[in-house]
N, C-alpha and C positions, 0 to 999 in steps of 0.2 A: 301568234297574232296578239298584238298589244291592245289591251282594253283601256288601261289607265296608267298614268304615272303621277306619283305624288312626291313632293319634296318640301322640306321645311328647314329653315336656318342654313341657307346656302347662299353665299354672296349677298345679292340684294333681296333675296327671298327670305323674309323673316318668318311669317306665319305659314302654315301648311297650305300649299296650292296644288290643285289637281288639274291635269290635262287629260281630258277624256276623249277616247275615240269611239265611244258607244253612240250609235246613231239615235237621234231624237225623232227623226221623221222617216218616212218610207222613201226609198230611192231605187226605183226600177232601173235607172240608167247608170248606177255606180257599181263598182266591184265590191259590194258589201259582202260580209261573211257571217254566217250564223254563229251565235254564241251558245255553246252547249248548255242544256238545262234551262234555257230561257227562250223567250220569243224575241229577244233583242238581236241586233246585228252590229257588227263592227265596221267602222268606216275605213276606206283605204287611204285617205288623205286628210290631214288637218294642217292649218296654217295659223301662225301667231303673228299678229300685227301690233304695231305700237310705235311710239316716238323713239328717237335716239336715247340711249341710256335708260330705257324703261325696264330692262331686265329680260328681253327676249332671248338674247344670247346666253344669259345666265341660266335660263331654263334648259337650253340645249346642253350647256356645259355640265349641268347637274346630272343629266342623263348619261353623259360621257363619263363623269366621275363614278357614278354608280356602276356602270358597266365595267370600267377598269378596276374598281375595287374587287369585283367578283373575279375578274380575269387574273389580277396580279397580287392581291393582298397576301396570299399564302406563299407564292413562289418567288416574288420579286421585291416585296416591301421589306425594308430593313426591320428585323425583329424589334429593335429599339428605336425605330425612326418615326413612330407615331402613325397617323392615318393620312396626313396631307389634306384634310378637309379645309374648306374656306368658309368660316361662319359669317353670319351677318354682323358687320362691324360697327353699325351705327349706335348700338346700345350694348353696354358692357355686360349687363346681366343676360342678354340674349346670346351674346358671343360665347358665354360660358356653357350654354346649353348644348346638348347633342344635336347633330344634324341628322335628318331622317330621310330615307329614300325608299320608295315602294314601287314595285312593278306588279301590275295585275294583268295576267296574260293567259292565253290558251295554248296548250302544247299537247299534241297527239289527242285532240278531242276532249281534253280535260282542262278545267280552269284552275289556275294556281295564283296565289299571292305570295310574293317573296319581298321581304323588306329588311332593312337594317338601320341602326342608328350608331353613330360614332362621335366621340369627342376628339380632342387633339391627340390623345394618347392611345386609345383602344376602342374596341367594339363594345358598345353599351348594351345593345340588344340586337336580336336577329330572329327571324321567324320564317316559316314556310308552311302555308296552308293549301289545301286542295279541296275541290268540291265534286267528289264522285257522286253521281246520281242526285246532284242538286243539294247535298248536305255538306257543310263544312267539316273537314277533318284536319286536325293538327298533325303535321309531320314532325316538326320540332319547334321549340321556343327556347331562345337564349336570353338570359337575364344577367348581364354582366359578362366580363371577359371569358370566364370558364364555366359558368353555370348553364348547362344545356339540358333541357328536358325533352326526351324523345317521345313521339307519339307512336301508336301501334304500327303505323305504316313503315316506320324505320326500325322499330324493335324486332318486328317479325320478318323473317326472310333475309334481312340485311344485318343481322346482329353483329357478327364478327367484323364485317366491313365498317359498320357504323362505329363500333368501339375503337377501331384503329384511327378513324378520322377524329373522334373525340379526343384521343390521346395526343394527336399531333397538332391540333389547332392552337394557334398562339393568341395572346390577348389582342393583337392588332391585325389578325387575319380572320376572314370570314369562314364560317363553317362550310358553306357551299364551295368556296374556293379550295379549302383543304380537302373536301370530299372529292372534287374533280382531280386533285393531285394524287389522291389515293385510289382513283378509279372506282369510286362508289357508283353503282349503276344508276340509282335514282338521282343523287345529287349531281352526277355528271350530266344527266339529261337536262336538268334545270340550268346548270352552268352553260351547257351548249346553246340553249335558246338565248340567254343573255349575251353570250360571247358573239353570237351571230349578228347582233345589232351593229349597224355600220354607221360611222360618224363621218360627216364631210365638213371639215373646218379648214380655215386658211392654213393652220399649222400642219395639217397632214396632206397638203396639196401634192407634194412630190410623191408621197406614197401612193396616192390615188392615181397619179399619172403613170407611175410604174405599173400599177395593176392594169390600166387601160392598154399600155404597150404590150404587156404579156398576153392579155386576152385577144389583142389584134393578131397574134400569131398562134393562138390556141383554138380549141373547139368553138369558142364563141366569136371567132373573128368575123363571120358574116354579119351577125347582128350588131357588133361593135362598129363595123365599117358602115353599115346602113345608118347608124346613129350619127356618125361623123358627117355623112352626106346629108342627113335629114336636117341638120342645123344650117344648111346653106352657107357653109364657111369657105367654099371653093377648094376644099381639100380632096385630092384624089387618092392619097396614100400617106402613111406615116411609118417610119421605122426608127429603130434605135441601135446604136453600136456601143457595146460595152468598152469601157476604157479601164485599164488596170491601174490601181493606185499603188505606188511604190510602198514596199513593206516598211521602210523607215518612217514614211509619212503616216501610215496606218498605226504603227506603234506609238508615234508621237500624239496622234489624236486620241487614242485609247487612254494613254497616260494622262493627258490633259482632262479628259472627261472624268476620270476617277478622282482627280484633284478637285475639280469644280463641283462634282456631284458624288460625294463620298457615300451618301445614302441611296444613290440611284441604282438601277439594275446593273448587273455585271456586264462590262463591255471589254471585248478582246479585239485583237487586230482583225479578226475575221468579220467583225461587225461593221467595219468601215470599208467603204468602196467609193470610187469616183463616180460622179453622176455620168450616165451614158450620154453619148452625143445623139441628139434627136434631130431627125431630118424630116421635113414636111413637103409633100409633093403637090404641085398645082398643075392642072392642065391649061394650056394656052393654045391659041391658034397655031403657034410655031412648035408645039410639042409640050413635053413635061418639063417643068422647072422645079428644082429642089431648093428649099430655103431652110436656114437653121430655125430651130424652134423659137429661139429668142426673137426672131423677126416677126413672129405672128402676134396678133393683137391679144390684149388681156382677155377679151371675150372668148377668143379661140382657146386660150389656155384654160379658162374656167370650164368650158364645155368638155374639152378633152379630159380634164381631171374628173369630170362627173360621169363620163361614158361607162367606165369600168364598173363603178359601184352601182350605177343604175341597172345595168344589164345583170349583174350578179344578184341584186335584190329581186328583180323581176323573175329570174330563173329559179332562185332558191327561196322564194317567199320570205325575204328578210324585211326587217324594219330599217329604213334608211332615214337618218336624221341629218338635215342640211341646215347649216347656219348661214343666213343671208342668201336665200335662193336667188334673189334678184341681182346679186352683185355681178356687174359687168355683162349681164345677159339682157337681150332685148325682151320686152314684155311678152311678145308673141312666142319667143323661144322658151321662156320660163313657163308660159301657159301650156305649151306642148309637152313639156317635161311633166307637169302636174297631170296632164291628160293621160299620159302613159300609165300612170298608177290608178287613175280614176275609172277608166273604162274597162268593162269586163273582157273585151276582146284583146286588149293589150296586157291585161293583168289577170290572167285566168287562175294563177296559183295563190293569189291573195297577199301579195307584197304590200307594204304600207310605207307611206312617206309622211314624215313629220318635219316641218320647216318653219323658219321665221322669215319675214320679208317686209319691205316697204312698198311692194308692187301692188298698188290699189286696183290695178286693172283686173286682178284675180277675183275681186268682189263684184265685177260686172258680168252680166249674162252674156256679153259679147266676147268675153275672154275664152280662149281655147281651154283654159284650166279653171273655169268658173267654180268657185267654192260656194256651197249652199250654207244656210245659216248655222247648221250644226257642225260645219267644218271650220268655222272661223272663231278664233280666240283673240282677245286683246290683252296686252300687257300694259299696265299703267303703274307708274311709281308715284306714291303719295308724298306729301310734304315731310313725312318722317323717313323718307328714303327707302321704304319697303315696297316691293313689287307685288301687285295683285293681278291674278288672272281672271278674266271675265269672258264668258261665252257670249257670242252674238245672239244666241237663241234666248238669252235672258232679257233681251229687249224685244219689243213688239215689232217684229220684222216680217213682212210678207215677201217671200222670194220672188213672186211673180209680179209685184206691183211697186215695191219700194226701190228708190234709187240709193242703194247702200253706199256706193262710192261717194256720192255727193254728201250724204248724211255723215259718213265717216270723216271726210275732209273738213266738214263744218263743225266737227266736234260733238255730234249727237251721241256717239258711243265713247267719248273721251279718247284716251290712248293716242292723242295727237299733241304736237308741241304747242305750248302756250306762249304767245308773244306779248310781253307786257308793254302797254302803251307808253308809260313814262320812260322806259329804257329805249324804245324806238325813237321817241321825240328827242331824247338826249343824244342819241347816235346821229340823228339827222342834223341837229344843231352843230355838233362837232365837225361833221363832214362839211357843212356849209361854211363854217369858220375857216377851215383849212383851205377850201376853194377860194375864198375871198383873199386870204393871206397870200396865196400863190399868185393871184392876179395882181396883187399890190406890190410885188417885187420880193416877197419873202423867199421865193425860189432862188433868187440871185444870192441872197445872204446864205442860204443853205448850201448852195453850190460852192461858195467860198469856204464854208466851214467843213464841208465834206466833198473834197474834189474827186472827180470821177477818175477811175483807173486809166492807165495809159492806153489800154485797148480801146476804150470808148473814145479817147481823143483822136486816135488814128482813124476810127470810123468817121468822126466828125470832119476831119481834114479831107478824107476821101470824098465825102458828100459835097464839099465845096469845089472839087475839081470839075470844070465844065465838061460836058459830054463831047466826045470826039466827032460825032456826026450831028 
């Protein structure tokens, strides 16, 4: 269960920003979960809103980078290849500072905080704390690439295992990542929670679709099939047929990848395969009609790419992070997706959904996926290019009375595009001048200067042929 995520010096995020899933209000109708040792509860859903280029996706990518650093830094990162972090580039002095990432979460009834900081070359710091019986206990603290101080929880009981991890960790690999590689019991458990975080970005759409297709033929097929029908896409079935990739082509791709990405993960011929042929079935009055996947709409693609990760998150109480939830989905469908995570009846295990969106209908009480004031965050980029996260609850908002949608669109909470009047007036003037010029014959001069291609001329000549009837 994720409680908070903090990040600093990552892409457009300069200063430390925190995204919190700790509820500020009481919610009898949401699938909230108790936070051990406190009277607080964790929210099942939070959404980040903001203008284009405000840093919403940068926040999601920060979470993805932190997860992947834990996953791959010890096993896949090139020992001399640095860390691959992307620092804030608008100020040279800030870009030279370390980037920091922190997860605050609950695992097996106990609260943990795990964080690390990296520069371009190596791990600068790393730490793991826990709160048994409400008091903080240090499990380890790392200050520099190799300086690691162990707390009693790792010295006692795990002495030899911890020593082996200590000896194998590299300057650019994380201690938790090395611990999982060495099968350290406690570090592997922490690794496992972070590893189970699921990311939904455009870049992994094919991977997510493959998961949906596998689950449609596995134990989860009934629930996945219901979700495909739930979206009212007109789909009655979907199947895929594997296609074999010639060995020569696989070898060529693997060799090309090694040339283009010498510091990337090792790739062999077995890592490459041809995309399966996907066929989608539709019921019609005349029977079932099968269409290729490419013939389906972008909205259908988006939903099918989400079905697998949504079902897996709900069944295995995972944290699902979605970049641009509203992309190609009808607002009602996006609202129903949020509702699956929000309601106790559909989310009894405590899965969580973190997303960014432009879908303002989710701020309305009329939405299926209505977000309360402590579930809403705004991302705004200042004149210095730095992103700031602000919670809706920091404003005076009454869930039962205020029209949050209207106020948001009118800029009461910032985080909306600003249209400068002088730019708009200049744009209007230029468009008006062009319109007058074309009416005055400038289009003829332009046509002579840039003659249309032969295809267009044929169409014009055909238009002049009188109809036969």
